[in-house]
C-alpha positions as CSV (number, residue, x, y, z in Angstrom):
1,M,0.0,0.0,0.0
2,A,2.9,2.4,0.7
3,P,4.0,2.5,-3.0
4,L,0.4,3.3,-4.1
5,G,0.3,6.1,-1.5
6,L,3.5,7.5,-2.9
7,I,2.2,7.4,-6.4
8,V,-1.0,9.2,-5.4
9,I,1.0,11.8,-3.5
10,G,3.1,12.5,-6.6
11,F,0.0,12.8,-8.8
12,G,-1.6,15.2,-6.3
13,L,1.6,17.3,-6.3
14,S,1.7,17.3,-10.1
15,L,-2.0,18.5,-10.3
16,T,-1.4,21.2,-7.8
17,G,1.7,22.3,-9.7
18,Q,-0.3,22.5,-12.9
19,A,-2.8,24.6,-11.2
20,I,-0.1,27.0,-10.0
21,I,1.2,27.2,-13.6
22,A,-2.3,27.8,-14.9
23,K,-2.8,30.7,-12.4
24,S,0.5,32.3,-13.3
25,K,-0.4,32.2,-17.0
26,G,-3.6,34.1,-16.2
27,K,-6.1,31.3,-17.0
28,S,-9.7,31.6,-15.8
29,F,-10.3,31.4,-12.1
30,W,-12.4,28.2,-12.3
31,S,-9.8,26.5,-14.4
32,W,-6.9,26.8,-12.0
33,F,-9.1,26.7,-8.9
34,S,-10.8,23.4,-9.8
35,L,-7.5,21.8,-10.8
36,G,-5.8,23.0,-7.6
37,T,-8.7,21.7,-5.4
38,L,-8.6,18.3,-7.1
39,G,-4.8,18.3,-6.7
40,L,-5.1,18.9,-3.0
41,I,-7.8,16.3,-2.6
42,V,-5.6,13.7,-4.4
43,L,-2.5,14.8,-2.4
44,N,-4.4,14.3,1.0
45,S,-5.7,11.0,-0.2
46,G,-2.2,9.8,-1.0
47,L,-1.0,11.0,2.4
48,S,-3.8,9.0,4.0
49,I,-3.1,5.9,2.1
50,F,0.6,6.1,2.9
51,G,0.0,6.8,6.6
52,D,-2.4,3.9,6.8
53,A,0.2,1.6,5.2
54,V,2.9,2.7,7.7
55,K,0.5,2.2,10.6
56,R,-0.4,-1.3,9.5
57,R,3.2,-2.2,9.1
58,V,4.1,-1.0,12.6
59,L,1.2,-2.8,14.1
60,Q,2.2,-6.0,12.3
61,A,5.8,-5.7,13.5
62,L,4.6,-5.2,17.1
63,Q,2.3,-8.2,16.8
64,E,5.2,-10.3,15.4
65,R,7.5,-9.2,18.2
66,E,4.9,-10.0,20.8
67,A,4.3,-13.4,19.4
68,T,8.0,-14.3,19.4
69,T,8.5,-13.2,23.0
70,L,5.6,-15.3,24.4
């Protein structure tokens, strides 16, 4: 899951960057605003996926350590 999260984070950053470029070129408000909003949504989704993968891995490692010490 962590690699998927990293891919989604990268895509979200790319969309946000495209929105910044569109704004700097004077594109219409709704053009860059909608692209930027979508980029931030995708970025936050990627962070959530990545964070969940890290949490699951840590919990799995703790369970494995607990099972070996018993």
